[in-house]
Residue frames relative to the residue before (quaternion, step in Angstrom):
aa qw qx qy qz dx dy dz
F 1.0000 0.0000 0.0000 0.0000 0.00 0.00 0.00
R 0.6662 0.5052 -0.3242 0.4426 3.61 0.92 -0.87
A 0.5618 0.6107 -0.4542 0.3242 3.77 0.92 -0.48
G 0.7931 0.2613 -0.1748 0.5216 3.60 1.02 -0.54
A 0.5445 0.6133 -0.3678 0.4383 3.70 1.40 0.63
L 0.3477 -0.7046 0.5944 0.1713 3.24 -1.45 0.43
P 0.4466 -0.7036 0.4796 0.2746 3.65 -0.83 0.82
T 0.7088 -0.5095 0.2818 0.3983 3.76 -0.98 0.56
R 0.6352 0.5210 -0.3133 0.4763 3.50 1.03 -0.83
E 0.6811 0.4671 -0.3132 0.4689 3.55 0.78 -0.84
V 0.6465 0.5061 -0.3455 0.4545 3.62 0.92 -0.51
Q 0.5544 0.5747 -0.3151 0.5129 3.49 1.27 -0.96
S 0.7205 0.4454 -0.2866 0.4476 3.62 0.51 -1.04
R 0.6020 0.5821 -0.3114 0.4492 3.68 1.03 -0.90
L 0.8115 0.3151 -0.1340 0.4735 3.44 0.64 -1.17
G 0.4746 -0.7664 0.3563 0.2460 3.52 1.29 0.04
Y 0.3005 0.7783 -0.4508 0.3175 3.26 1.44 0.91
E 0.5616 -0.6233 0.4363 0.3251 3.53 -1.11 0.74
T 0.8364 0.0904 0.0093 0.5405 3.56 0.76 -1.01
P 0.6094 -0.5305 0.4270 0.4061 3.68 -1.22 0.31
Q 0.5997 0.5869 -0.3867 0.3826 3.55 1.08 -0.71
A 0.5752 0.6173 -0.3545 0.4029 3.59 1.19 -0.60
V 0.6284 0.5497 -0.2710 0.4791 3.39 1.27 -1.00
H 0.6815 0.4790 -0.2538 0.4916 3.55 0.90 -1.14
E 0.6156 0.4977 -0.3966 0.4647 3.73 0.92 -0.44
L 0.5769 0.5694 -0.3690 0.4548 3.63 1.10 -0.67
R 0.6833 0.4502 -0.2890 0.4969 3.61 0.92 -0.99
R 0.5897 0.5546 -0.3634 0.4612 3.74 0.86 -0.80
R 0.7356 0.4271 -0.2275 0.4741 3.67 0.74 -0.92
G 0.4827 -0.7121 0.4081 0.3054 3.56 1.29 -0.08
K 0.4082 0.6725 -0.4889 0.3769 3.55 1.41 0.60
V 0.7954 0.1348 -0.1148 0.5797 3.80 1.05 -0.13
L 0.3955 -0.6857 0.5497 0.2670 3.56 -1.24 0.35
G 0.1163 0.7933 -0.5864 0.1149 3.55 -0.87 0.76
V 0.1823 -0.7731 0.6029 0.0750 3.58 -1.28 0.61
T 0.2547 -0.7421 0.5907 0.1881 3.61 -0.77 0.99
V 0.0401 0.7661 -0.6409 0.0257 3.54 -1.05 0.91
G 0.7931 -0.0165 -0.0608 0.6058 3.43 -0.27 1.39
N 0.7828 -0.2767 0.2393 0.5034 3.56 -0.73 -1.07
N 0.6391 0.5186 -0.2876 0.4898 3.59 1.33 -0.04
T 0.1626 -0.7141 0.6705 0.1189 3.57 -1.26 0.68
W 0.1096 -0.7899 0.6022 0.0377 3.46 -0.99 1.10
F 0.2508 -0.7774 0.5745 0.0519 3.40 -1.19 0.98
P 0.4772 -0.6576 0.4843 0.3245 3.69 -0.57 1.06
A 0.3892 -0.7424 0.4794 0.2600 3.65 -0.71 1.08
W 0.5864 0.5953 -0.4342 0.3363 3.64 0.91 -0.32
Q 0.5053 0.6428 -0.4068 0.4075 3.70 1.41 -0.14
F 0.7680 0.4461 -0.1924 0.4173 3.55 1.13 -0.41
D 0.1726 -0.7627 0.6171 0.0870 3.50 -0.89 0.68
G 0.7670 -0.1800 0.1105 0.6058 3.71 -0.01 1.20
G 0.8341 -0.2011 0.2113 0.4683 3.53 -1.00 -1.06
R 0.7326 0.3569 -0.2823 0.5062 3.61 0.97 0.33
L 0.6625 -0.4323 0.4520 0.4121 3.45 -1.46 -0.24
R 0.4968 -0.6105 0.4982 0.3637 3.64 -0.83 0.63
P 0.4946 -0.7067 0.4037 0.3050 3.66 -0.76 0.91
D 0.6735 0.4845 -0.2933 0.4751 3.61 1.23 -0.44
L 0.3971 0.7727 -0.4288 0.2478 3.60 1.34 -0.04
P 0.6218 0.5338 -0.3846 0.4249 3.71 0.82 -0.73
Q 0.6629 0.5148 -0.2576 0.4787 3.48 0.92 -1.18
I 0.6843 0.4275 -0.3474 0.4778 3.71 0.74 -0.82
L 0.6284 0.5301 -0.3501 0.4489 3.82 0.91 -0.61
V 0.6033 0.5418 -0.3476 0.4708 3.55 1.05 -0.68
L 0.6826 0.4860 -0.2615 0.4792 3.60 0.76 -1.13
L 0.6578 0.4922 -0.3483 0.4513 3.64 0.87 -0.96
A 0.6592 0.5480 -0.3058 0.4143 3.63 0.88 -1.06
R 0.5502 0.6055 -0.3971 0.4158 3.67 1.09 -0.26
F 0.7523 0.3903 -0.1429 0.5112 3.43 1.18 -0.85
T 0.8397 0.0071 0.0901 0.5355 3.58 0.93 -0.87
S 0.2752 -0.7318 0.5986 0.1742 3.57 -1.22 0.55
D 0.5526 0.6025 -0.3725 0.4392 3.50 1.35 -0.28
P 0.3917 -0.7215 0.5287 0.2157 3.68 -0.77 1.08
V 0.6174 0.5483 -0.3722 0.4238 3.57 1.01 -0.53
V 0.6213 0.5565 -0.2829 0.4736 3.52 1.16 -0.93
A 0.6608 0.5398 -0.2410 0.4624 3.46 0.95 -1.24
D 0.6527 0.4522 -0.3172 0.5185 3.62 0.93 -0.81
R 0.6350 0.5483 -0.3581 0.4098 3.60 0.70 -0.72
I 0.6519 0.4916 -0.3135 0.4849 3.56 1.04 -1.01
M 0.7344 0.4633 -0.2673 0.4178 3.58 0.78 -0.66
R 0.7410 0.4045 -0.2045 0.4955 3.54 1.27 -0.41
I 0.5035 0.6373 -0.4316 0.3925 3.56 1.16 -0.20
K 0.4673 -0.6702 0.5299 0.2274 3.45 -1.01 1.07
R 0.0583 -0.8224 0.5652 0.0279 3.76 -0.87 1.04
D 0.5700 -0.6156 0.4489 0.3076 3.47 -1.13 0.92
E 0.6354 0.5717 -0.3059 0.4194 3.58 1.14 -0.93
L 0.7318 0.4150 -0.1625 0.5156 3.45 1.35 -0.63
A 0.5163 -0.6376 0.4043 0.4043 3.55 1.26 0.45
S 0.6791 -0.4910 0.2952 0.4589 3.59 0.89 0.88
A 0.5039 0.5874 -0.4733 0.4208 3.60 1.01 0.58
S 0.4485 -0.6592 0.5075 0.3267 3.52 -1.27 0.28
I 0.6793 -0.4598 0.3481 0.4539 3.56 -1.19 0.24
S 0.6932 0.4851 -0.3166 0.4288 3.57 0.80 -0.96
E 0.6310 0.4988 -0.3098 0.5070 3.71 1.23 -0.52
A 0.6846 0.4840 -0.2776 0.4691 3.63 0.82 -0.96
L 0.6157 0.5276 -0.3809 0.4442 3.75 0.96 -0.48
R 0.6938 0.4811 -0.2867 0.4527 3.57 1.17 -0.29
R 0.6405 0.4355 -0.2880 0.5631 3.53 1.36 -0.04
K 0.5340 -0.6508 0.4773 0.2521 3.55 -1.10 1.10
K 0.6557 0.5196 -0.3242 0.4415 3.59 0.95 -0.88
T 0.8227 0.2818 -0.1317 0.4758 3.72 0.78 -0.78
A 0.4117 0.7375 -0.4696 0.2572 3.73 1.33 -0.12
N 0.7002 0.4745 -0.3311 0.4183 3.56 0.67 -0.92
T 0.6370 0.5108 -0.3439 0.4638 3.55 0.85 -0.68
A 0.6577 0.5176 -0.3298 0.4367 3.57 1.03 -0.90
W 0.6145 0.5765 -0.2894 0.4540 3.48 1.09 -0.83
Q 0.6491 0.5039 -0.3024 0.4830 3.54 1.06 -0.87
L 0.6794 0.4988 -0.3188 0.4335 3.47 0.91 -0.82
L 0.6082 0.5721 -0.2776 0.4751 3.41 1.11 -0.90
N 0.7080 0.4431 -0.2608 0.4841 3.56 0.87 -0.83
A 0.6454 0.4853 -0.3080 0.5031 3.65 1.28 -0.44
V 0.4236 0.6998 -0.4859 0.3079 3.76 1.06 -0.20
G 0.8539 0.1687 -0.0988 0.4824 3.55 -0.74 0.93
A 0.5296 0.6517 -0.3846 0.3833 3.59 1.39 -0.27
């Protein structure tokens, strides 16, 4: 999970939040996925678009929540390379006009 994840402090810095608690509040409210391992919380990097949350994240999280509440499983769904997406992941393919429709279809079909 940590291979494609950002620690709390980096997320705090990217989003311009004053405290780490603000990042944890986002997670508590279900606005981002994160996993606590020991004393660190890790957030999948695909959720971010530069210095902000990616604009399609709320819709992605709703669709993932229909299948799992486990952030590790959700991260895997988003990062696994798919033949249908020319060996891209859903998170990558959603960012490309050419593959976005197929990626949304695959994400909608998760758990169906």
